[in-house]
N, C-alpha and C positions, 0 to 999 in steps of 0.2 A: 525409424519407427513410424507407425501409422498415427493418424490424428486422434484427438480425444473421442472416446466413446462414452457419451453422457450416460447411457443406460447402465454402464458398468461402474459408474462412480457414485459414491455416497455423498460427496461434497466437493466444492471448489474453494480452496483457501486463497483468498484474494490478496494476502499480505505476507509474503515470505521473503526474507532478506538473504542475499548472497553476500556473505561476510568476507570470503576469501577467494582468490583466483587460483588457489591450489599450488602456487609457487612461493608462498610465504608472505605475499602482500595482502594486508587486511584493509577493510573498508574504512576503518578509523584508526587513529593512533592509539598507542597502548593506554594512555591515561583515560581517554574517553571510553575505550572498550572496557576497562576495569570498572569505571564509574557506572556504566550502564549495567554491567553484569551484577554489580553489588546492588543496584537499585531493584533489579528484577529478581534477585536471589537466584540467578541462573547457575546451574551446576553442570549442564551438559556441554556438548561440543559447540563452541562458539564459532567454528570456522568451517561449516559444511560447504563443499564445492557444489557447483551445479549438478554434477553427476551424483554426488552423495545425497543431495536433496531429492533427486529423481528416485534413487534407490530406496529412500526412506518413505516417500509418499506413495509409490506404486503399490506395494502390498497392502497399504491401508485403504486402497480404493479411493484416493483423493487426488485431485489435480491441484496444482499450485501456481499462482502468479508470482514470478520471481523477478527481483530487481535489486539494485544497490542504489546509493545516493551519491551524486557527484557534488561535493561541497568543497571543491579544490580551492576556490578563491577565499572563502571564509576561514577554512581550517589550515590551509597550506599543505594538506595531505592529499596526495594523488588518489583518485578514485579507482575502484575496481572497474574495469572496462565494461560498459554496457554493450558494446559491440561484441565482445567476447562472450558475455553472458547469453546474448541472443543467439549467437552462432552455435554455442555449445548446447543450449536448450533445444535447438532444432532437432538434435539427435534423440530427444526424449519428448517428442511432441504428443505422446500418449498421456503425459502427466504434467508437462511444464508449459506455461504460457509466459513468454518474456515481455517485460516492460522495460523501457529505456529510462535513463536519467541523464539530464544535461544540467550544467551549472548555469542558471539564469543570468548570473552576473558576467558571463562570458560574452554577452551582447550578441552581435551578429553571428559570431561563431557558434553560439548555442543554437541559433535558428538553423544555420547550415547543418549542424550536426544532427539536429532533430530530423531534418529532412532525410539525411543519410540513414539514420536509424530506422526510419519508416520504410524508405524505398529500397535500401540494400540489405538491411538486417531484419526487416519484417517484425518489428516490435508491435505489440498489440495495445500499447498504452504507455503512459509516462508517470513517473513518481517524483514528487517534490517534497522537500522538508524545509519550509520557510525559516524555522528557527535555526536549524543546523546550517542551511545555505546562506543565511543572513540577508534575506530579501523580503520585502513586503509584497505579497502576491497581488495586491490590488493596484500596484504602481503600473501606470500605463506603459512605462518603458519596456515591460515584459509582454505586452500584448502581441507583438509580432511572433513571439514563440507560441502563444496560445492559438494564434491564427493558423499556424502550421498544423497543430494538433487537431483543431476543429475541422480544418480542410480535409484531413484524413479520416475524420469521423471516429477518432479514438478518444478514450477516457483519460482523465488525468486524476491521479490520487494525490492528495495533499495531507501531510501530517497535520493534525490539529490537537490542541490541548497540551497538557503536561507532557514532558519528555524525560526519559531516563538518561538521555545523553547529556553529560555534564552535571548530572544530579549529584549534590553533595560536595562539589568542588568550589573553591573560592570564586564567587561571582558566577557560578555555573559555567565557568570557562568562557564567560562572555556571551553565552547563548541566551537569546532574548525570547522569553515565552510569548510575549504579546504578538509576535509575528505569526504565531500559530493560532490566533483567535479566529474561529471559523467565520466571524462576521466580515473579515477581510476578503473572504471568498464569495460573499454575496454579490459584490460588483462583478467579479469574474464570471459567475454563473449567469448573471443578468446580461452581460455584454457578449457572452459566447454561448448562446442557447443550444448550439449544435455540438458542444463539447460536454459530455458527461463529467461531472465533478464528484469525486468520491472523497468525503470527509473521513479521513482515517482515524480510527479509535473513538471510544467514548471521549468526548471533547472536554473533559474536566479541566478547568472549572466553568466551562462555557457550554454545558450540555444543552440547556434550553435554547441557546442561540442556534446550535447545530440542528436541533429538531425543527425549529422554526424555519430555517432555510430549506431543509429537505422537504418540509411540508409545502412551502411556497413555490419552490422552483422544481419543475418537472425533471430537470437534468441533474439534480443533486441527490446523491446517495450517501449512506453512512456505512462504513465497514466497522465490524465489531472486534477488531484486533487490539492487541496490546494489553488487554485486561482479561483476567479470568472472568467468565460470565457471572460468577457469584458476587463480584464487586460492581456489576453494572448499576448505574444510577436507576432508581425505580421508574422514573419517567421515561427512560430509554427502553426499558423492558415493556412498559405499557404501550408505547408507540410502536415498537417492533412487532408486537402481537396484534396490533389493530390498524390504525390508519397509515402506518409506514411499513406495513408488512411486505410491500412490493419494492421497498427502497433500502432495505438493510441487507448486509452481506456478511457471510461467514469469513473471518480472517483471524489469524493467530498472532503474527509477529514472530513466527519461527525464525531462528532457533531460540529466541528468548522465552517463548511460550509454546509448548508442544500441542499438536492437535489432539492428542489423547487427553491432556488436561482440560483443554477448552471444551471438547465434546462431552466429557464426563460432567463438567459443571453446567454446560448448556442443558443437559437433560433435566437438571433440577429447576430450571427457570419456569415461570408461569407463562408459557408460550402455547398458543392453541396448536393442537396436533396438525391441522391442515396448513399452518403457517410454517412449521419447521422445515419442510422440504424447500420452501421458497427461500428461506434464509440460508440454508446449507448449500443449495445448488441452483435452483431455478432462476433466482434473480440475477445471479452472476452470469449464468449461461445466456440469458436474454441480453444483459448489458454488454457482454463481450462478443455477441454475435455468433455464438457457438451453435452447432447443430449436431444432433445425435449421429454418431459414427464418423464425424468429420472434424 
Protein backbone atom coordinates (compact mmCIF):
# COMPACT_ATOMS: atom_id res chain seq x y z
CA UNK A 1 0.00 0.00 0.00
CA UNK A 2 1.04 3.60 -0.47
CA UNK A 3 1.84 5.85 2.47
CA UNK A 4 -0.51 8.08 4.39
CA UNK A 5 -2.34 10.78 2.45
CA UNK A 6 -3.05 13.37 5.12
CA UNK A 7 -5.42 15.29 2.88
CA UNK A 8 -7.70 12.25 2.67
CA UNK A 9 -7.84 11.72 6.44
CA UNK A 10 -10.17 13.30 8.96
CA UNK A 11 -8.00 12.27 11.88
CA UNK A 12 -5.09 10.28 13.34
CA UNK A 13 -5.97 8.04 16.27
CA UNK A 14 -2.72 7.85 18.22
CA UNK A 15 -3.79 5.10 20.65
CA UNK A 16 -4.98 1.76 19.21
CA UNK A 17 -4.26 -1.62 20.78
CA UNK A 18 -3.50 -4.83 18.90
CA UNK A 19 -4.95 -7.39 21.32
CA UNK A 20 -4.48 -10.53 19.22
CA UNK A 21 -1.94 -12.04 16.84
CA UNK A 22 -4.76 -13.73 14.93
CA UNK A 23 -3.65 -17.21 15.97
CA UNK A 24 -5.38 -17.26 19.34
CA UNK A 25 -2.72 -15.56 21.43
CA UNK A 26 -3.98 -12.49 23.31
CA UNK A 27 -2.07 -9.55 24.75
CA UNK A 28 -3.29 -10.26 28.31
CA UNK A 29 -4.39 -13.35 30.20
CA UNK A 30 -8.10 -14.11 30.48
CA UNK A 31 -8.54 -12.67 33.97
CA UNK A 32 -7.05 -9.30 33.06
CA UNK A 33 -8.92 -9.16 29.75
CA UNK A 34 -12.22 -9.84 31.46
CA UNK A 35 -11.56 -7.26 34.19
CA UNK A 36 -10.72 -4.52 31.69
CA UNK A 37 -13.73 -5.36 29.51
CA UNK A 38 -15.99 -5.11 32.56
CA UNK A 39 -14.41 -1.81 33.62
CA UNK A 40 -14.91 -0.27 30.17
CA UNK A 41 -18.28 -1.98 29.61
CA UNK A 42 -16.81 -3.16 26.32
CA UNK A 43 -19.20 -5.17 24.15
CA UNK A 44 -17.46 -5.32 20.77
CA UNK A 45 -14.68 -7.49 19.41
CA UNK A 46 -11.80 -7.47 21.88
CA UNK A 47 -9.41 -9.25 19.54
CA UNK A 48 -8.99 -7.29 16.31
CA UNK A 49 -5.89 -8.23 14.34
CA UNK A 50 -3.67 -5.74 12.53
CA UNK A 51 -5.54 -6.44 9.30
CA UNK A 52 -8.95 -6.04 10.93
CA UNK A 53 -7.92 -2.72 12.45
CA UNK A 54 -6.83 -1.49 9.01
CA UNK A 55 -10.13 -2.60 7.48
CA UNK A 56 -12.04 -0.84 10.26
CA UNK A 57 -10.17 2.47 10.10
CA UNK A 58 -9.76 2.83 6.32
CA UNK A 59 -13.42 3.54 5.38
CA UNK A 60 -13.69 5.94 8.31
CA UNK A 61 -10.89 8.05 6.81
CA UNK A 62 -8.81 7.62 9.96
CA UNK A 63 -5.20 6.57 10.46
CA UNK A 64 -4.23 4.59 13.56
CA UNK A 65 -1.08 4.27 15.64
CA UNK A 66 -1.05 0.57 16.55
CA UNK A 67 0.85 -1.26 19.29
CA UNK A 68 0.70 -3.82 22.05
CA UNK A 69 2.38 -3.81 25.47
CA UNK A 70 5.18 -6.19 26.44
CA UNK A 71 4.74 -6.84 30.16
CA UNK A 72 6.20 -10.34 30.11
CA UNK A 73 8.31 -9.99 33.26
CA UNK A 74 5.59 -8.55 35.46
CA UNK A 75 2.64 -10.66 34.27
CA UNK A 76 4.36 -13.85 33.15
CA UNK A 77 2.23 -13.67 30.00
CA UNK A 78 4.05 -13.61 26.63
CA UNK A 79 3.42 -10.44 24.66
CA UNK A 80 1.97 -10.09 21.20
CA UNK A 81 5.02 -9.60 18.97
CA UNK A 82 5.84 -5.97 18.19
CA UNK A 83 8.00 -7.18 15.31
CA UNK A 84 5.02 -8.95 13.78
CA UNK A 85 2.73 -5.98 14.36
CA UNK A 86 5.18 -3.66 12.57
CA UNK A 87 5.75 -6.03 9.66
CA UNK A 88 2.05 -6.66 9.13
CA UNK A 89 1.22 -2.95 9.47
CA UNK A 90 3.63 -2.21 6.62
CA UNK A 91 1.09 -3.75 4.21
CA UNK A 92 -1.43 -1.15 5.36
CA UNK A 93 0.78 1.94 5.43
CA UNK A 94 -2.09 4.06 4.12
CA UNK A 95 -3.82 3.81 7.52
CA UNK A 96 -1.51 2.16 10.09
CA UNK A 97 1.49 3.61 11.93
CA UNK A 98 3.30 0.95 14.01
CA UNK A 99 4.81 1.60 17.43
CA UNK A 100 6.96 -0.94 19.24
CA UNK A 101 6.91 -2.18 22.81
CA UNK A 102 9.73 -3.71 24.79
CA UNK A 103 9.78 -4.89 28.39
CA UNK A 104 11.99 -2.34 30.21
CA UNK A 105 12.79 -4.91 32.87
CA UNK A 106 14.53 -7.06 30.25
CA UNK A 107 17.54 -4.77 30.70
CA UNK A 108 20.18 -4.86 27.98
CA UNK A 109 18.00 -7.11 25.83
CA UNK A 110 15.27 -4.44 25.84
CA UNK A 111 17.81 -1.95 24.52
CA UNK A 112 19.01 -4.33 21.79
CA UNK A 113 15.44 -5.15 20.84
CA UNK A 114 14.49 -1.49 20.63
CA UNK A 115 17.35 -0.95 18.20
CA UNK A 116 16.13 -3.86 16.06
CA UNK A 117 12.55 -2.61 16.09
CA UNK A 118 13.77 0.76 14.85
CA UNK A 119 16.36 -0.38 12.34
CA UNK A 120 14.81 -3.57 10.96
CA UNK A 121 11.07 -3.18 11.55
CA UNK A 122 10.77 0.61 11.14
CA UNK A 123 8.57 1.39 14.13
CA UNK A 124 7.63 5.06 14.48
CA UNK A 125 7.62 5.22 18.27
CA UNK A 126 7.30 3.18 21.48
CA UNK A 127 4.57 2.40 23.99
CA UNK A 128 5.07 1.86 27.74
CA UNK A 129 2.61 1.03 30.52
CA UNK A 130 4.49 1.52 33.81
CA UNK A 131 1.76 0.04 36.03
CA UNK A 132 1.27 -3.07 33.91
CA UNK A 133 4.99 -3.49 33.22
CA UNK A 134 5.86 -2.94 36.87
CA UNK A 135 8.55 -0.27 36.51
CA UNK A 136 9.07 3.28 37.67
CA UNK A 137 9.82 5.24 34.49
CA UNK A 138 12.05 7.77 36.25
CA UNK A 139 14.49 5.08 37.42
CA UNK A 140 17.79 5.78 35.68
CA UNK A 141 18.37 2.07 35.04
CA UNK A 142 15.95 2.53 32.12
CA UNK A 143 17.76 5.53 30.67
CA UNK A 144 19.79 3.47 28.15
CA UNK A 145 16.47 2.48 26.59
CA UNK A 146 15.33 6.10 26.32
CA UNK A 147 18.70 7.01 24.83
CA UNK A 148 18.03 4.66 21.91
CA UNK A 149 14.59 6.17 21.34
CA UNK A 150 15.88 9.74 21.57
CA UNK A 151 18.76 8.96 19.23
CA UNK A 152 16.23 7.82 16.64
CA UNK A 153 14.14 10.94 17.16
CA UNK A 154 11.05 8.90 18.00
CA UNK A 155 8.25 9.58 20.51
CA UNK A 156 7.41 7.42 23.52
CA UNK A 157 3.87 7.12 24.82
CA UNK A 158 3.40 6.27 28.49
CA UNK A 159 0.17 5.18 30.12
CA UNK A 160 -0.76 7.62 32.89
CA UNK A 161 -3.48 7.68 35.53
CA UNK A 162 -6.13 5.12 36.34
CA UNK A 163 -6.10 1.81 34.48
CA UNK A 164 -8.91 -0.62 33.77
CA UNK A 165 -6.41 -3.48 33.69
CA UNK A 166 -6.79 -5.33 36.99
CA UNK A 167 -9.70 -3.10 38.05
CA UNK A 168 -12.03 -4.78 40.53
CA UNK A 169 -9.71 -7.70 41.19
CA UNK A 170 -8.25 -8.44 44.66
CA UNK A 171 -5.32 -6.07 45.07
CA UNK A 172 -5.89 -4.99 41.47
CA UNK A 173 -3.90 -8.15 40.60
CA UNK A 174 -0.85 -6.44 42.10
CA UNK A 175 -0.89 -3.59 39.56
CA UNK A 176 0.33 -0.39 41.22
CA UNK A 177 -1.32 2.83 40.09
CA UNK A 178 1.40 5.12 41.52
CA UNK A 179 3.79 3.96 38.78
CA UNK A 180 1.54 5.77 36.29
CA UNK A 181 1.64 9.13 38.04
CA UNK A 182 2.68 11.55 35.28
CA UNK A 183 5.06 13.35 37.66
CA UNK A 184 7.38 10.34 37.29
CA UNK A 185 7.76 11.37 33.65
CA UNK A 186 8.84 14.93 34.41
CA UNK A 187 12.41 13.74 35.03
CA UNK A 188 12.31 11.67 31.83
CA UNK A 189 11.14 14.62 29.74
CA UNK A 190 13.76 16.89 31.34
CA UNK A 191 16.62 14.45 30.85
CA UNK A 192 15.63 13.48 27.28
CA UNK A 193 14.54 16.73 25.63
CA UNK A 194 14.92 15.18 22.17
CA UNK A 195 12.38 12.44 22.91
CA UNK A 196 8.74 13.50 22.63
CA UNK A 197 6.85 12.11 25.63
CA UNK A 198 3.13 11.46 25.20
CA UNK A 199 1.13 11.24 28.42
CA UNK A 200 -1.60 8.78 27.48
CA UNK A 201 -5.16 9.39 28.67
CA UNK A 202 -6.71 11.98 30.94
CA UNK A 203 -4.38 11.35 33.90
CA UNK A 204 -7.06 10.94 36.57
CA UNK A 205 -6.45 11.49 39.49
CA UNK A 206 -3.37 13.48 38.45
CA UNK A 207 -4.80 15.66 35.68
CA UNK A 208 -3.34 18.92 36.97
CA UNK A 209 0.12 17.36 37.14
CA UNK A 210 -0.12 16.24 33.51
CA UNK A 211 -1.26 19.67 32.36
CA UNK A 212 1.58 21.29 34.30
CA UNK A 213 4.22 19.06 32.72
CA UNK A 214 2.84 19.52 29.19
CA UNK A 215 2.82 23.28 29.75
CA UNK A 216 6.38 23.35 31.08
CA UNK A 217 8.12 20.87 28.76
CA UNK A 218 8.12 21.53 25.02
CA UNK A 219 8.55 17.81 24.33
CA UNK A 220 5.51 16.64 26.35
CA UNK A 221 2.10 15.97 24.83
CA UNK A 222 -1.22 14.58 26.09
CA UNK A 223 -3.31 12.03 24.21
CA UNK A 224 -7.04 12.04 24.90
CA UNK A 225 -7.64 8.29 24.75
CA UNK A 226 -9.28 5.90 27.16
CA UNK A 227 -12.17 8.14 28.18
CA UNK A 228 -15.24 9.35 26.34
CA UNK A 229 -14.74 13.11 25.87
CA UNK A 230 -17.90 13.82 27.83
CA UNK A 231 -16.07 12.61 30.94
CA UNK A 232 -12.93 14.74 30.42
CA UNK A 233 -11.98 16.83 33.46
CA UNK A 234 -13.01 20.45 32.81
CA UNK A 235 -9.49 21.78 33.26
CA UNK A 236 -8.30 19.44 30.49
CA UNK A 237 -10.98 20.73 28.11
CA UNK A 238 -10.02 24.33 28.86
CA UNK A 239 -6.32 23.65 28.32
CA UNK A 240 -6.95 21.68 25.12
CA UNK A 241 -8.92 24.57 23.64
CA UNK A 242 -6.41 27.25 24.62
CA UNK A 243 -2.81 27.12 25.78
CA UNK A 244 -2.29 23.39 25.07
CA UNK A 245 -4.05 23.41 21.71
CA UNK A 246 -0.82 22.37 19.95
CA UNK A 247 0.00 19.66 22.53
CA UNK A 248 -3.11 17.44 22.69
CA UNK A 249 -3.84 14.47 20.43
CA UNK A 250 -6.90 12.49 19.35
CA UNK A 251 -6.81 8.92 20.66
CA UNK A 252 -9.44 6.32 21.49
CA UNK A 253 -7.97 3.20 23.17
CA UNK A 254 -9.69 1.10 20.52
CA UNK A 255 -11.05 -1.60 20.73
CA UNK A 256 -12.20 -0.56 24.23
CA UNK A 257 -13.55 2.75 22.94
CA UNK A 258 -14.57 3.22 19.30
CA UNK A 259 -13.71 6.27 17.22
CA UNK A 260 -17.42 6.73 16.46
CA UNK A 261 -18.21 7.11 20.16
CA UNK A 262 -15.20 9.34 20.79
CA UNK A 263 -15.83 11.63 17.83
CA UNK A 264 -19.54 11.93 18.58
CA UNK A 265 -18.85 13.02 22.15
CA UNK A 266 -15.96 15.26 21.09
CA UNK A 267 -18.41 17.25 18.96
CA UNK A 268 -20.21 18.28 22.16
CA UNK A 269 -17.11 19.67 23.89
CA UNK A 270 -16.52 23.39 24.20
CA UNK A 271 -13.52 23.41 21.85
CA UNK A 272 -12.80 26.32 19.51
CA UNK A 273 -13.57 25.43 15.86
CA UNK A 274 -10.06 26.29 14.67
CA UNK A 275 -8.54 24.05 17.36
CA UNK A 276 -10.49 20.90 16.45
CA UNK A 277 -8.40 20.05 13.33
CA UNK A 278 -5.24 20.42 15.40
CA UNK A 279 -6.43 17.89 17.96
CA UNK A 280 -7.86 15.47 15.41
CA UNK A 281 -4.98 15.41 12.95
CA UNK A 282 -2.52 18.29 12.64
CA UNK A 283 -0.72 17.93 15.99
CA UNK A 284 -0.16 14.20 15.49
CA UNK A 285 0.98 14.69 11.90
CA UNK A 286 3.60 17.20 13.03
CA UNK A 287 4.71 15.08 15.99
CA UNK A 288 5.04 11.92 13.88
CA UNK A 289 6.86 13.69 11.07
CA UNK A 290 4.20 12.89 8.49
CA UNK A 291 3.85 14.72 5.20
CA UNK A 292 0.87 14.93 2.89
CA UNK A 293 0.88 12.08 0.39
CA UNK A 294 3.80 10.28 2.07
